[in-house]
C-alpha positions in Angstrom: 0.0 0.0 0.0 1.4 3.4 -1.0 2.0 6.0 1.7 -0.5 8.2 -0.2 -3.2 5.9 0.9 -2.7 6.8 4.6 -4.2 10.0 5.8 -4.3 11.7 9.2 -7.3 13.5 10.6 -5.4 16.8 10.4 -5.2 16.5 6.6 -9.0 17.0 6.4 -9.9 19.3 9.3 -10.2 22.9 8.2 -8.9 26.1 9.9 -12.0 27.4 11.5 -10.3 30.7 12.1 -10.3 31.4 8.3 -13.5 29.5 7.1 -15.8 29.9 10.1 -18.6 27.6 10.8 -21.0 26.3 8.1 -23.7 28.7 9.2 -21.4 31.8 8.9 -20.4 31.3 5.3 -23.6 29.7 3.8 -24.6 31.7 0.7 -27.8 33.6 0.7 -29.4 31.4 -1.9 -29.1 28.5 0.4 -31.2 30.3 3.0 -33.8 31.3 0.4 -34.0 27.7 -0.8 -34.6 26.4 2.7 -37.0 29.2 3.5 -39.3 27.8 0.8 -39.4 24.5 2.7 -39.7 25.9 6.2 -38.5 23.7 9.0 -39.5 24.1 12.7 -36.2 23.7 14.5 -36.2 22.6 18.1 -33.1 24.0 19.9 -33.3 21.1 22.3 -32.7 18.6 19.5 -29.3 17.1 19.2 -27.5 18.2 16.0 -26.6 14.6 15.0 -27.5 11.1 15.9 -31.3 11.5 16.4 -32.8 8.0 16.1 -36.0 9.2 14.3 -36.1 11.8 11.6 -39.4 13.1 10.3 -38.9 12.9 6.5 -41.8 15.3 6.0 -39.7 18.1 7.5 -36.7 17.5 5.1 -35.8 19.9 2.3 -34.3 18.4 -0.9 -30.6 19.2 -1.3 -30.0 21.6 -4.2 -27.2 20.0 -6.4 -26.7 23.3 -8.2 -24.9 24.6 -5.0 -22.2 21.9 -5.3 -21.0 23.1 -8.7 -20.3 26.6 -7.3 -17.9 25.3 -4.7 -19.2 27.7 -2.0 -16.9 26.2 0.6 -14.0 27.7 -1.4 -15.4 30.8 -3.1 -17.2 32.7 -0.4 -16.1 36.4 -0.6 -14.5 38.7 -3.1 -15.1 36.3 -6.0 -14.2 37.7 -9.4 -16.0 36.2 -12.4 -13.9 36.0 -15.6 -15.3 36.8 -19.1 -15.0 33.7 -21.4 -12.1 34.0 -23.8 -12.0 33.2 -27.5 -11.3 29.5 -28.1 -8.3 28.4 -30.2 -9.0 26.7 -33.5 -8.5 23.0 -34.2 -4.8 22.2 -35.1 -3.7 25.7 -34.0 -0.3 25.8 -32.3 -0.2 28.2 -29.3 2.0 28.9 -26.3 0.2 29.1 -22.9 1.0 29.1 -19.2 1.2 25.5 -17.8 -0.2 24.1 -14.5 0.2 20.6 -13.1 -3.1 18.9 -12.3 -3.3 15.9 -9.9 -6.4 14.4 -11.5 -7.4 13.6 -15.1 -9.8 16.3 -16.4 -11.9 16.2 -19.6 -13.2 19.2 -21.6 -16.4 20.5 -19.9 -15.2 19.6 -16.4 -14.4 22.2 -13.8 -11.6 21.9 -11.2 -10.9 24.2 -8.2 -7.4 24.9 -6.9 -6.0 27.0 -4.1 -2.5 28.3 -3.3 -1.8 26.0 -0.4 -0.3 23.1 -2.2 2.9 24.4 -3.7 1.8 25.4 -7.2 4.5 27.4 -8.9 3.6 30.9 -10.0 0.0 30.3 -8.8 -0.6 33.8 -7.6 -0.6 35.4 -11.0 -2.5 32.8 -13.0 -5.7 34.9 -12.9 -4.0 37.2 -15.4 -4.1 34.5 -18.1 -7.1 33.9 -20.4 -6.2 30.3 -21.1 -3.8 27.8 -19.5 -2.6 24.2 -20.2 -3.4 21.6 -17.5 -0.7 19.0 -17.5 -2.2 15.6 -16.6 -0.8 12.4 -15.2 -1.9 8.7 -15.3 -1.7 8.5 -11.5 -1.0 10.6 -8.4 2.4 9.2 -7.9 3.6 10.5 -11.2 2.1 13.8 -10.4 4.3 14.1 -7.3 7.4 12.7 -8.8 7.7 14.6 -12.1 8.7 18.1 -12.6 7.5 19.9 -15.8 11.0 19.7 -17.2 11.2 15.8 -17.1 7.8 15.0 -18.7 8.0 12.8 -21.8 6.7 14.6 -24.9 4.5 14.7 -26.9 1.9 14.4 -24.2 -1.9 14.8 -24.2 -3.2 17.6 -22.0 -6.2 20.0 -21.9 -6.5 23.7 -22.5 -8.6 25.4 -19.7 -10.2 28.7 -19.2 -10.3 30.5 -15.9 -14.0 31.0 -14.8 -13.5 32.7 -11.4 -10.9 33.5 -8.8 -10.6 35.0 -5.3 -7.9 37.7 -4.8 -5.7 38.0 -1.8 -7.2 40.6 0.6 -3.8 42.0 1.4 -2.5 42.0 -2.1 -5.2 42.5 -4.7 -2.8 41.7 -7.6 -2.5 38.0 -6.5 -5.0 35.3 -6.3 -5.5 32.7 -3.6 -8.2 30.4 -5.1 -9.1 29.7 -8.7 -11.5 27.6 -10.8 -10.5 26.2 -14.2 -12.8 24.7 -16.8 -11.3 22.4 -19.4 -12.4 23.3 -22.9 -10.2 21.5 -25.5 -7.7 18.6 -25.7 -4.2 19.4 -26.9 -0.9 17.8 -27.6 2.1 19.2 -25.6 4.9 19.8 -28.1 7.4 21.7 -25.9 7.7 22.6 -22.2 9.6 25.5 -20.6 10.3 24.4 -17.0 7.5 25.4 -14.6 6.2 28.2 -16.8 4.9 27.8 -20.4 3.9 25.0 -22.8 3.7 25.0 -26.6 0.7 22.9 -27.6 -1.3 21.9 -30.7 -5.1 21.9 -30.4 -6.5 18.5 -31.2 -9.5 18.0 -33.5 -12.7 16.0 -32.6 -15.1 13.9 -34.6 -18.8 13.0 -33.9 -20.9 9.9 -33.4 -24.4 9.4 -31.9 -24.8 6.8 -29.1 -28.3 6.2 -27.8 -27.2 3.2 -25.6 -24.8 5.4 -23.7 -27.4 8.0 -23.1 -29.8 5.3 -21.7 -27.1 4.1 -19.4 -26.4 7.5 -17.8 -30.1 8.4 -17.7 -30.4 6.2 -14.6 -28.2 8.7 -12.7 -28.8 12.0 -14.6 -31.9 13.7 -16.0 -32.4 12.2 -19.5 -33.7 15.4 -21.0 -30.5 17.2 -20.2 -28.4 14.5 -21.7 -30.4 14.4 -24.8 -30.1 18.2 -25.2 -26.4 17.9 -24.7 -26.2 15.1 -27.2 -28.2 16.9 -29.9 -26.4 20.2 -29.4 -22.8 18.9 -29.2 -21.8 15.2 -29.6 -18.2 16.0 -28.8 -19.1 17.6 -25.5 -21.4 14.7 -24.7 -18.5 12.3 -25.3 -16.3 14.2 -22.9 -19.1 14.4 -20.3 -19.5 10.6 -20.5 -15.7 10.1 -20.1 -15.6 12.3 -17.0 -18.6 10.6 -15.4 -17.8 6.9 -16.1 -16.9 5.0 -13.0 -13.2 4.1 -13.7 -9.8 4.7 -12.3 -7.5 7.6 -13.3 -5.2 5.6 -15.5 -8.2 4.5 -17.7 -9.5 8.1 -17.7 -6.2 9.2 -19.1 -6.3 6.6 -21.8 -9.8 7.9 -22.8 -8.4 11.5 -23.0 -5.6 10.3 -25.3 -8.0 8.7 -27.8 -8.1 10.5 -31.1 -11.8 10.6 -32.0 -15.1 11.0 -30.3 -16.2 7.7 -31.9 -13.4 5.8 -30.1 -14.0 7.5 -26.8 -17.8 6.8 -26.8 -17.3 3.2 -27.9 -14.8 2.6 -25.1 -16.9 4.4 -22.4 -19.9 2.3 -23.4 -17.8 -0.9 -23.1 -16.7 0.3 -19.6 -20.3 1.0 -18.7 -21.3 -2.5 -19.5 -18.5 -4.0 -17.5 -18.1 -1.9 -14.3 -20.5 -3.0 -11.5 -18.7 -2.7 -8.2 -16.3 -0.4 -6.3 -13.7 -2.1 -4.3 -10.9 -1.0 -1.9 -7.7 -0.6 -3.9 -5.7 -2.0 -1.0 -7.5 -5.1 0.2 -10.2 -5.7 -2.5 -13.2 -5.6 -0.2 -16.4 -4.6 -2.0 -17.5 -1.1 -0.8 -20.4 -0.3 -3.0 -21.8 -0.8 -6.6 -23.0 1.3 -9.5 -26.7 0.7 -8.5 -26.0 2.8 -5.3 -24.7 5.9 -7.1 -26.5 9.1 -6.2 -26.0 12.4 -8.1 -25.1 15.3 -5.8 -23.8 17.7 -8.4 -25.8 19.7 -11.0 -23.7 18.9 -14.0 -21.8 15.7 -13.1 -22.4 12.4 -11.4 -18.9 12.6 -10.0 -16.9 15.8 -9.2 -13.6 17.4 -8.2 -13.2 19.1 -4.8 -10.3 20.7 -3.0 -9.6 20.6 0.7 -8.0 23.3 2.9 -4.6 21.9 2.3 -4.9 22.3 -1.5 -5.4 18.6 -2.3 -7.9 18.1 -5.2 -10.1 15.0 -4.7 -11.9 13.1 -7.5 -15.2 11.7 -5.9 -18.1 9.4 -6.7 -21.1 9.8 -4.4 -23.2 6.7 -3.3 -26.1 6.3 -1.0 -24.8 3.1 0.7 -21.5 1.5 1.4 -20.2 -1.5 3.5 -17.0 -2.8 5.0 -16.0 0.6 6.4 -15.2 2.4 9.7 -15.2 6.0 10.9 -12.1 8.0 11.5 -12.7 11.0 13.8 -16.0 12.8 14.5 -18.4 14.8 12.3 -17.2 18.3 11.2 -19.3 21.1 9.8 -16.6 23.5 8.6 -15.5 23.6 4.9 -18.2 21.2 3.8 -18.2 20.5 0.1 -21.9 20.0 0.2 -23.7 23.0 1.9 -25.9 22.0 4.8 -24.0 18.7 5.5 -21.4 17.7 8.1 -18.7 15.3 7.1 -16.8 12.4 8.7 -13.7 10.7 7.4 -14.3 7.0 6.5 -11.8 4.2 6.1 -12.1 0.7 4.7 -12.0 -2.1 7.3 -8.4 -2.6 6.4 -7.6 1.0 7.5 -7.2 2.6 4.0 -8.8 6.0 3.6 -11.7 5.7 1.1 -13.7 8.9 1.5 -16.2 10.7 3.6 -19.7 10.3 5.0 -22.0 13.4 4.8 -25.0 13.9 7.1 -27.8 16.4 7.5 -30.9 16.5 9.6 -32.6 19.0 7.3 -31.8 17.9 3.7 -32.6 15.0 1.6 -30.8 12.6 1.3 -30.0 12.7 5.0 -26.8 10.6 4.5 -24.6 9.8 1.6 -20.9 8.8 1.0 -18.2 10.3 -1.2 -15.7 7.7 -2.4 -12.2 8.9 -3.4 -11.5 7.5 -6.9 -7.7 7.0 -6.4 -8.4 4.6 -3.5 -11.0 2.4 -5.2 -10.7 0.0 -8.1 -13.0 -1.7 -10.6 -12.0 -5.4 -10.7 -14.3 -6.2 -13.6 -12.1 -4.1 -15.9 -8.8 -5.0 -14.3 -9.5 -8.8 -14.7 -10.6 -8.5 -18.3 -7.6 -10.1 -20.1 -9.2 -9.6 -23.6 -9.3 -5.8 -23.1 -6.1 -5.3 -21.1 -4.4 -3.4 -24.0 -7.3 -0.9 -23.8 -8.0 -0.7 -20.1 -4.8 -1.4 -18.3 
């Protein structure tokens, strides 16, 4: 088991002096949403652990809030005007940023300046950047930008919003990127710039893949996406399929939308369970997946230490144990407290989220790097594609 699989409680507890409690930073629209579903709160009730919850008093969780990352962007947020996109096959030079997870066009990823990113504080001055991607987290930590093998597949991303430093308005502390196009990295200048070629995309319609994802996501939204932009639909499917990071990177490298959609569909037919990467115990399965984001089944979230986590949310898990107690500060899902969970073997696998006033009252966020899909890994016929 890698050292990266072990986490201490301090890695996840936030600095309450900077973030405050959940109630102090909750955006106004959360209060408005809950006001429409008024709840009679009894101050004598315990906050957690009540044996009986009256489901008639619960308000549905609003998944649109998750996409805004309110735990990170609370005050002094600057929204960025969308830039002009590069043309297919165009060669351009852009600022480069290392990303610890594989990101597809259409996905958003938040970052902060607490994790040692070089030249992070001035990134908000760029209209576009290149996100350098790695097959696994170990490579991300081992490689500097000047020892990466080229050419390499990456993504071009735009900056959607950032938070400036209150003491120095010319620097940023937090930033959100949205990947927009795949590219091939042709040249790298150490820790600064990359010369890239924008990769073209082709199209193919896939009704079966839409039907598969419709069990987790509103079908009308998927159909609209498919009819409006098949390329974007293909990237959405890649980012939401339940597979490990190495497989996701292989999907990103594929040259056509046809190939990506066909591969994602094959993965969808095979993947059934989520298992602990260390011991192999079954933790959950695809029938237990619950959507807690407005645009994605899965999602990327950053903790106070600057670590970006790639998550899948499920309503039930097994073979797990708690590590520490429930915490309200810096919750990725507004209105929920969170508790670290481990596999029975002691490996960190994610978090449990709880609320007395939102539906669902409990769900679990599994960390993708710490789970595996044995159905794919054991498929010898397709090992050249998936392994």
